N, C-alpha and C positions, 0 to 999 in steps of 0.2 A: 431477386437473385444477386448474390454478392460478386463483386469485381475481383479478379485476381491480378496482381501487378508483377510483372516479371523483373522490373527494376526497382530501384530505390524510390519508395512512393511518396517521400516527403514533398517533392517538387510538385507531384500530382496533386496532393493534399493541399498545398498552399494555393495553387492555382484554382482547384474547386472552391476552397474557402473564400478566396477573393471574389469568385463568381457568385456565391452565395451572398456575400455582403452586397455586392452590386445589385443583384436581384432584390434583396431585401429593401435596399435604399429606393428601388424603383417603385415598389409596392408601397412604400412608407410614404412617398411624395404624394400618392392618390389620396391619403387621409390627413393631409396637411391641416394643422390647427388654424391656419390663417382663414380658412372658409367657415361660413356659419352653417353649412349644410352637414348633417349627419345622415349617410345612407347606410342602411342595414341592408345589405345584399343578401340574396337567397342563399349564397354559399356560406355566409356568416350565419344565417339561421340554421343551416344544415350542421354547421360547426357546433353551435351551441347545443343542437339536439344530440349530436354524436357524443359530446362530452357527457350530457345528462345520461345517456343510454349506457355509457361505459360504467358510470359510477353506479347506477340503479339497477342495471341488467334489464331495462326495459325502456322503451320509447317514452317521451314526455306526453302527458295529456295535453289537450289544446291550451287549457288554462295555465298549465305548468310552462309549456313553451312561450306563451305570452309573458309570464313572469320573468323568464330567462332574458327575453328580448327587452323588456322594461328595465331590468337590472343592468343589461349591457349599455342601454342608452344613458342610464343614470351615471355609470360609471365612465363613459366616454364624455359626457358633459362636465363631470367634475374633473376628470384628467385633463381636459383641454382648458379648463378655467384655471387649474393649478399650474399648467405650463405657461399660460398667458400672464398670470401673476408672478412667475419666476420662482414659484416654490420649490422647483427642482434644483435651483442654483445652490451651489456651496453646501449641499446636504450630503453628508458622508455616507449614509445608508443607501441613498439612490445611486451615488456614483459606484459604490460597491456592487450593488445589484447589477447596474448595466455592465460593469467589467465581468461579473459572472455570466451573464447572458452571452456575452461575446465569447468567453471561454468555453461556454457550453456547446457553442457551434462547432468549435474544434473537436470536442469530445464526441459529439454525435457524428461527425464526419468520420472519425476514425473507426467507430464502432459499425458504421454502415459498410466498411471495406475490409474484407478478410485478406491477409497477405497470402501469397503462395506458399506452398510447402517448402519451397527451396529458400524463400527469404526467411520464414519461420525456423527452418533447420540451420541456416547460417547464424541467425540471432542466438538460437540455443548453444550452439557450438562456442560461440564467442564468450558466452557467459556460463559454461558448463560448471565452473567451480561454484556458482552461486546456486545451482540446481542439484549439485551432488549432496546426497544424504550422508551425514557423518556416522561413524561407527556408534552404536549403542551397546551399553553394558548395564547388566544388573550384578551387583555384588555385595557381599558382606565385608565388615571392616572391623579390626580391633585397633584401637588407638593407644600408642605408647609414647608417653610424654618424655621426650629426650631430656628436657631440662630437669626432670626428677629422676630419671634413671642414668646414671654414669655408665651402666653397663647395659645400654639398650639392646645391643646385638645379642648378648647372652641372655637377656630377658626374652627377646623374640624367639630364640631358639627354644627356651623352655616352654613358652606359651604354644608354640607349634607342636611340641611333643604332647602337650596337654589336648590339644585338639584333636590329634590322631587317636589319643585314648579315649575320646568321647566327651570332652568337656564342653559346656555351653559356651559358645563365643561371646554371648552377651554377658557373661559373668567375668570375662578377663579384660585386662587392659585398664585404662585410666579414663576417667570421666572427661568430656568436653561436649561442645554443642553439636558435634556431628552425629547423624543417626547411625545406628549399627547396620542398617541395610538401605540400599538404593535400587530403585527399579527403573529400568530402561532409560537411563540418562546418556545423551549424546556426549561424545568426547569434548565437545566445547563446554557443555554444561558442566562436566566433571572438572575440567580445568578451572572453571569459574568458581567452583565450590571448594576444591583442594588447592587451588594456586598452582602457578607453574604450568608444567607439562605432565601432570599426574597421569594423564590418560596413555601416554606413551609407555609409562611403566606397565600399565594394566595390558597394553597389547603384547607384552612378551610373557604373560602368565598363561598356563594352562587351565582350562576350565575345570571347576569342581574340585580344585586343590588349593589348599591353604598355602600361601606363599608370602614372603617378604623378609625383612621390613622394606616396605617402600616409602620413600620420603615425600612429604607434602609440605605446605606452608605452616602446618601446626606441629609436625613432629614426624614420628615413624607409624607404620600402619602394617598389619597383617591382613591380607586380603584373600578372599575366595569369590571368584567369578561364577555366577550361576546362570547367566545368559550372556551371549554375545552375538551381535549381528555386525558383520563387517561393513565398511564403507560402501555405498551403493550408488551408482551413476544411473539414474532412471532413463529409459527411452523416451524420446520426445513424445511418442503416442500416449505414454503414461501420464505425462504432465501437460499436455497440449494446451489445456484451458488456462493453466497458470502462465505458461510462457506467452500465449496470445495476450492475456492480460498485461503482462509487463511490456510487451512490444507496443501495444495500444497506448500505454501510458507514456513510454518514451516518444512515440510518434506525435502523440498530442502535445508534448512539450516543444517538440521541433516545430509543429505548426504554429503554436502559439507565437514562438519566438520570430518565425518568418514573417507571419502577419503583423505582428507588432513592428518589426524592423521595416516593413513595407508601408504600413500606415504612418509610421514615425517620419518617414522620409517627406511626407506630404507637408509637414509642419517646419516652420523656422522656429527653433526652441532657443531661448536664451535663459540662461541661468545665473543668478547673481552670485558673486563670490561670498563664501561664508563670512559671516562677521568675525572680527579679530577676536581671538580667544581672550577672555577676561584673565588678567594676570592672576595666578594663584597667590592666595595669601600666604 
């Protein structure tokens, strides 16, 4: 059963995370590599069997279980000897792996606790622009190269007349790299393709009617909108999974930072001054 927090959960998470680290250190001390004893407890054997069953969808046979135990003993022996010989020292791969394990603890902690509806609603409202779905357009366009057309406005008027008379829009205008038609592009995407705030000009047009000229970074265009969906602000219930995921990511970052600052305070850290920069030639 997941807990619900009525207040900012960051502090709660940090405290629980610290507790987890404390519990982990207690258990770790019982397996100290300073002893020559390797004890394979009943709970450890049950854990090995459970991992096998999860992967193979059946319990291990007696000989398979014995193989798991033998492999674990081999791993433990080699692990302890590697530590004893200092093979873990100054190893970038091991250092990064251990850091990842510490950070995974924070991730698992956040995923285990679901925020209350009030907290998630507040998070959503503060970032509502991020979740707002921009307007979408499908449209056809005719490009008129203003660099080659001194009378581009008059040429546009003539082209509009031809379109009303039934001319094929793909046979009119000048060639360039733009497509003749675009399907369900967001206003942001349109502005990236056409430059500037081209989508704002589209917002002023009536659907299914040729209009223009509209100005882009390339020149002038005649445009007919064939589909339009206005900007939408979804309800939290519609995108709750996305909002929850974003909330968890942010909380994880807060926990990692809080835990880091707490652990860092235990150390006296000395950082040498950077070497004097070599004079430029």
